C-alpha positions as CSV (number, residue, x, y, z in Angstrom):
1,M,-159.8,84.4,-42.5
2,N,-159.9,87.7,-44.1
3,P,-161.8,87.1,-47.4
4,T,-159.3,89.1,-49.4
5,I,-156.5,86.7,-48.4
6,K,-158.2,83.9,-50.4
7,H,-157.6,85.9,-53.6
8,I,-153.8,86.3,-53.0
9,S,-152.1,84.2,-55.6
10,P,-149.5,81.7,-54.3
11,Y,-145.9,82.4,-55.4
12,S,-143.7,80.1,-57.4
13,F,-140.1,81.1,-56.9
14,D,-137.9,80.7,-60.0
15,L,-134.1,80.5,-59.3
16,F,-132.4,83.3,-61.3
17,G,-135.8,84.3,-62.8
18,I,-136.6,87.9,-63.3
19,D,-137.7,88.6,-59.7
20,H,-134.5,87.0,-58.4
21,I,-132.2,88.8,-60.8
22,I,-133.8,92.2,-60.1
23,S,-133.5,91.6,-56.3
24,L,-129.8,90.7,-56.6
25,V,-129.0,93.8,-58.8
26,F,-130.9,96.0,-56.4
27,V,-129.1,94.7,-53.3
28,A,-125.7,95.0,-55.0
29,L,-126.4,98.6,-56.2
30,I,-127.7,99.8,-52.9
31,C,-124.7,98.3,-51.1
32,W,-122.3,99.8,-53.6
33,F,-123.9,103.2,-53.6
34,L,-124.3,103.7,-49.9
35,I,-120.7,102.4,-49.2
36,N,-119.1,104.6,-51.8
37,H,-121.3,107.7,-52.1
38,N,-123.0,108.0,-48.7
39,E,-121.5,111.5,-48.1
40,K,-123.1,112.8,-51.3
41,I,-126.6,112.1,-49.8
42,G,-125.8,113.5,-46.4
43,I,-124.9,110.2,-44.6
44,H,-121.6,110.7,-42.8
45,D,-119.2,107.8,-42.4
46,K,-119.7,107.5,-38.6
47,S,-123.3,108.8,-38.5
48,K,-125.0,107.6,-35.3
49,S,-128.4,108.4,-36.8
50,F,-127.7,106.2,-39.8
51,I,-126.7,103.3,-37.4
52,F,-130.0,103.7,-35.6
53,F,-131.8,103.8,-38.9
54,L,-130.1,100.6,-40.0
55,V,-130.9,98.9,-36.7
56,F,-134.6,100.0,-37.2
57,I,-134.6,98.5,-40.7
58,L,-133.2,95.2,-39.5
59,I,-135.6,94.7,-36.6
60,S,-138.6,96.1,-38.6
61,L,-138.0,93.7,-41.5
62,D,-138.0,90.7,-39.1
63,I,-141.0,91.7,-37.0
64,S,-143.1,93.0,-39.9
65,E,-142.6,89.7,-41.8
66,D,-144.0,87.8,-38.8
67,I,-147.0,90.2,-38.7
68,V,-147.7,89.6,-42.4
69,R,-147.4,85.9,-42.0
70,L,-149.8,86.0,-39.1
71,F,-152.3,88.1,-41.1
72,T,-152.1,85.8,-44.2
73,N,-152.2,82.6,-42.1
74,H,-148.7,81.6,-43.1
75,Y,-147.0,81.7,-39.7
76,S,-145.8,78.5,-38.1
77,I,-143.6,78.1,-35.0
78,K,-142.0,75.2,-36.9
79,K,-140.3,77.5,-39.4
80,D,-140.9,81.2,-38.5
81,L,-139.4,81.7,-35.0
82,P,-136.1,83.7,-35.2
83,L,-134.0,80.6,-34.9
84,H,-132.4,80.3,-38.3
85,L,-128.8,81.4,-38.6
86,C,-129.6,84.6,-40.4
87,S,-132.5,85.4,-38.2
88,I,-130.3,85.2,-35.2
89,G,-127.7,87.1,-37.2
90,I,-130.0,90.1,-37.5
91,Y,-130.0,90.7,-33.7
92,V,-126.3,89.9,-33.5
93,A,-125.8,92.6,-36.2
94,V,-127.9,95.0,-34.2
95,F,-125.6,94.5,-31.2
96,A,-122.5,94.8,-33.4
97,L,-123.8,98.0,-35.0
98,L,-124.7,99.6,-31.7
99,N,-121.6,98.5,-29.7
100,K,-119.0,97.9,-32.3
101,N,-118.4,94.6,-30.5
102,K,-115.7,92.5,-32.1
103,T,-117.1,89.1,-31.4
104,A,-120.5,90.1,-32.7
105,F,-118.9,91.5,-35.8
106,Q,-116.9,88.4,-36.4
107,L,-120.1,86.3,-36.1
108,I,-122.0,88.4,-38.6
109,F,-119.1,88.4,-40.9
110,Y,-119.3,84.6,-40.9
111,W,-123.1,84.4,-40.9
112,G,-123.8,87.5,-42.9
113,L,-121.3,87.2,-45.7
114,V,-121.0,83.5,-45.9
115,G,-124.6,82.6,-44.9
116,A,-126.6,85.5,-46.2
117,V,-124.8,85.7,-49.5
118,Q,-125.7,82.0,-50.1
119,A,-129.3,82.8,-48.9
120,I,-129.8,85.5,-51.5
121,L,-128.1,83.7,-54.3
122,T,-129.8,80.3,-53.7
123,P,-132.9,80.9,-51.6
124,D,-135.1,78.1,-50.3
125,G,-138.3,78.6,-52.2
126,D,-140.3,76.7,-49.6
127,F,-140.4,79.8,-47.5
128,F,-142.0,81.9,-50.2
129,E,-145.6,81.0,-50.1
130,L,-146.3,84.6,-51.3
131,R,-144.1,87.0,-53.3
132,I,-143.9,89.4,-50.3
133,F,-142.0,86.7,-48.4
134,F,-139.4,86.5,-51.1
135,I,-139.0,90.3,-51.0
136,Y,-138.7,90.1,-47.2
137,S,-136.0,87.4,-47.4
138,Q,-133.9,89.3,-50.0
139,A,-134.3,92.5,-48.1
140,Y,-133.2,91.4,-44.6
141,H,-130.4,89.2,-46.0
142,G,-129.3,92.2,-48.0
143,A,-129.5,94.4,-45.0
144,L,-127.4,91.9,-43.0
145,I,-124.7,91.9,-45.7
146,F,-124.8,95.7,-45.9
147,S,-124.3,95.9,-42.1
148,V,-121.1,93.8,-42.3
149,L,-119.8,96.0,-45.2
150,W,-120.6,99.2,-43.4
151,L,-118.7,98.2,-40.3
152,I,-115.8,97.1,-42.4
153,A,-115.7,100.2,-44.6
154,K,-116.7,103.0,-42.1
155,Y,-115.4,101.6,-38.8
156,D,-112.4,99.7,-40.0
157,M,-113.6,96.5,-38.3
158,R,-111.9,93.4,-39.7
159,M,-112.3,89.7,-39.6
160,E,-109.1,87.6,-39.4
161,I,-108.5,83.9,-40.1
162,K,-107.2,83.4,-36.5
163,F,-110.8,84.0,-35.3
164,L,-112.2,81.2,-37.4
165,P,-112.0,78.5,-34.7
166,K,-113.9,80.7,-32.3
167,M,-116.6,81.3,-34.8
168,L,-117.0,77.6,-35.6
169,I,-117.2,76.8,-31.9
170,I,-119.9,79.4,-31.2
171,T,-121.9,78.5,-34.3
172,N,-121.8,74.7,-33.5
173,F,-122.7,75.4,-29.9
174,I,-125.8,77.3,-31.0
175,A,-126.5,74.5,-33.5
176,I,-126.6,72.0,-30.6
177,I,-129.2,74.1,-28.8
178,I,-131.2,74.5,-32.0
179,F,-131.0,70.7,-32.5
180,V,-132.8,70.2,-29.2
181,V,-135.4,72.8,-30.1
182,N,-136.0,71.0,-33.4
183,Y,-136.6,67.8,-31.5
184,F,-139.3,69.3,-29.3
185,L,-140.9,71.4,-32.0
186,D,-140.5,68.9,-34.9
187,S,-139.0,71.8,-36.8
188,N,-136.0,72.2,-39.1
189,Y,-134.2,75.3,-37.9
190,F,-130.6,75.6,-39.1
191,F,-131.7,72.9,-41.6
192,L,-130.4,70.3,-39.1
193,R,-133.0,67.6,-39.7
194,F,-133.7,67.9,-43.5
195,R,-131.7,69.5,-46.3
196,P,-133.0,72.8,-47.6
197,N,-134.8,73.0,-50.9
198,V,-132.0,74.8,-52.7
199,V,-129.9,74.3,-55.8
200,S,-126.5,74.9,-54.4
201,P,-123.1,73.4,-55.1
202,F,-122.3,73.6,-51.4
203,V,-125.3,71.4,-50.2
204,I,-124.2,67.9,-51.1
205,G,-126.0,64.6,-50.2
206,E,-128.6,63.8,-47.7
207,W,-128.6,64.0,-43.9
208,P,-126.1,64.2,-42.2
209,F,-123.6,64.6,-45.1
210,Y,-125.1,67.9,-46.4
211,I,-124.5,69.4,-42.9
212,I,-120.8,68.4,-43.1
213,S,-120.5,69.7,-46.7
214,V,-122.1,73.1,-45.9
215,Q,-119.7,73.6,-43.0
216,F,-116.7,72.6,-45.0
217,F,-117.5,75.0,-47.9
218,S,-118.5,77.7,-45.4
219,I,-114.9,77.6,-44.1
220,I,-113.5,77.9,-47.6
221,L,-115.9,80.8,-48.4
222,L,-115.0,82.5,-45.1
223,V,-111.3,82.5,-45.9
224,F,-112.1,83.8,-49.4
225,F,-114.2,86.7,-48.0
226,I,-111.4,87.5,-45.5
227,K,-108.9,87.7,-48.3
228,L,-111.3,89.8,-50.4
229,Q,-111.9,92.1,-47.5
230,D,-108.2,92.6,-47.1
231,I,-107.6,93.3,-50.8
232,I,-110.5,95.7,-51.3
233,F,-110.6,97.7,-48.1
234,N,-107.0,97.7,-47.1
235,Q,-106.2,99.0,-50.6
236,K,-108.7,101.8,-50.0
237,I,-107.0,102.8,-46.8
238,K,-103.6,103.0,-48.7
239,N,-105.2,105.1,-51.4
240,N,-106.6,107.5,-48.9
């Protein structure tokens, strides 16, 4: 072990503490500014270079966190493989950004807005052995949310309620595969074996009831975000 690593203080995450609030405000401001004022800083609405930059940011955040975890001896195949919903969502977002694929967009709308918003509001502190891992988590969840908003605002991509069954089928099919992976790795990807260490009104009860409650509330939140999408962005189109 690198001797300097021994002197890195462990991190104790405080829900809605100063670090958490600053990160939420920062993510919100960045999303708002880039969506509404991108032209003022030279980023055109359909800029291919900005898409490539966003793809680079998404992938770099995921890979560099693994490198930092390896360097600080905090990497484990039981929790750090890209097998959580938002980790998979990063690469689905990359595909959606590069190809404007509708199914990929619909998935990251579900996973990115519903999943990532919950992840930045009520993170699982067990993943934050060091402060840098909290920063990574907020950053890539924020980037995932921004990717969805950018595709909605600049490429007029839309999620519709009629696609909800397809998203649920795909998500649960992936969950079945992850369940098998968890069995062999003794892991908890997708939080399918143990409930996450979060304070959330949507995670109710113990196994398997919290899984049912999360999916139930995710459907409600998805419908809410679809309605919000229609109100905000369709109104902008009318105003323009």
